[in-house]
C-alpha positions as CSV (number, residue, x, y, z in Angstrom):
1,D,-45.6,-43.8,111.8
2,A,-49.2,-43.0,112.6
3,L,-50.6,-44.0,109.1
4,P,-51.0,-47.5,107.8
5,E,-48.1,-48.3,105.4
6,G,-50.2,-48.2,102.2
7,R,-51.8,-44.9,103.2
8,G,-48.4,-43.4,104.3
9,L,-46.9,-44.2,100.9
10,G,-49.8,-42.5,99.1
11,V,-49.6,-39.4,101.3
12,L,-45.8,-39.1,100.9
13,S,-46.0,-39.6,97.1
14,R,-48.6,-36.8,96.7
15,Y,-46.5,-34.6,99.0
16,I,-43.4,-35.2,96.8
17,D,-45.5,-34.3,93.7
18,A,-46.6,-31.1,95.3
19,L,-43.1,-30.2,96.4
20,K,-41.8,-30.8,92.9
21,K,-44.6,-28.8,91.3
22,T,-43.9,-25.8,93.5
23,G,-40.2,-25.8,92.8
24,N,-39.1,-27.4,96.1
25,G,-37.1,-30.3,94.7
26,D,-34.6,-30.1,97.5
27,K,-37.3,-30.8,100.1
28,A,-38.7,-33.6,97.9
29,V,-35.3,-35.3,98.2
30,G,-35.7,-35.5,102.0
31,V,-39.2,-36.9,101.7
32,T,-38.1,-39.6,99.3
33,E,-35.8,-40.9,102.0
34,K,-38.8,-41.4,104.2
35,L,-40.7,-43.0,101.4
36,V,-37.9,-45.5,100.7
37,A,-37.7,-46.3,104.4
38,L,-41.4,-47.3,104.3
39,A,-41.0,-49.5,101.3
40,P,-37.4,-50.4,100.6
41,D,-38.3,-53.4,98.5
42,D,-40.8,-51.7,96.3
43,P,-39.3,-51.0,92.8
44,K,-41.9,-48.3,92.1
45,V,-41.0,-46.5,95.3
46,L,-37.3,-46.8,94.5
47,G,-37.9,-45.6,90.9
48,R,-39.8,-42.5,92.2
49,A,-37.0,-41.7,94.6
50,A,-34.4,-42.2,91.9
51,K,-36.2,-39.8,89.6
52,V,-36.5,-37.2,92.3
53,Q,-32.8,-37.5,93.1
54,L,-31.9,-37.1,89.4
55,D,-34.2,-34.1,89.0
56,A,-32.7,-32.5,92.1
57,G,-29.1,-32.8,90.8
58,E,-28.1,-35.9,92.8
59,P,-27.1,-38.3,90.0
60,R,-24.9,-40.5,92.1
61,E,-27.7,-41.3,94.5
62,A,-30.1,-41.7,91.6
63,A,-27.7,-44.1,89.9
64,R,-27.5,-46.1,93.1
65,L,-31.2,-46.4,93.4
66,F,-31.7,-47.3,89.7
67,K,-29.0,-50.0,90.0
68,L,-30.7,-51.4,93.1
69,I,-33.9,-51.8,91.1
70,L,-32.1,-53.6,88.3
71,D,-30.1,-55.8,90.7
72,Q,-33.1,-56.8,92.9
73,H,-36.2,-56.4,90.7
74,E,-35.3,-56.6,87.0
75,A,-37.1,-59.9,86.5
76,K,-40.3,-58.5,87.9
77,L,-40.3,-55.4,85.7
78,G,-42.4,-55.2,82.5
79,A,-40.7,-54.1,79.3
80,D,-41.7,-50.5,79.7
81,E,-40.7,-50.3,83.3
82,R,-37.4,-51.9,82.6
83,A,-36.8,-49.4,79.8
84,D,-37.6,-46.5,82.0
85,V,-35.2,-47.8,84.8
86,M,-32.4,-48.4,82.3
87,L,-32.9,-44.9,80.7
88,G,-32.8,-43.3,84.2
89,Y,-29.8,-45.3,85.2
90,G,-27.9,-44.2,82.0
91,Q,-28.9,-40.6,82.6
92,A,-27.8,-40.8,86.2
93,L,-24.4,-42.3,85.3
94,L,-23.8,-39.6,82.6
95,G,-24.8,-36.9,85.1
96,S,-22.5,-38.3,87.7
97,G,-19.5,-37.9,85.4
98,D,-18.8,-41.6,85.8
99,P,-20.6,-43.4,82.9
100,D,-18.6,-46.6,83.4
101,A,-19.6,-47.1,87.1
């Protein structure tokens, strides 16, 4: 709350990277919730959160976030970004055991 929004996003993003690199993926999941709360309409933030969730073994939450990106931001995504989101969404659905969701 004390940092300006843009600065807060950067700090949290770097903190998530550090947690993942040090094998603390579970802690990174909690931080992504704060990141999404700061920028719930930012597809890059949602994508980062979805990837952290997927890496942490939370495929259902990852699938929900990837689907949110596709539902709300697909038209704004470049071809590479769209492909990354669709790949992540497919991986999350397979990981959730419900590929038809």
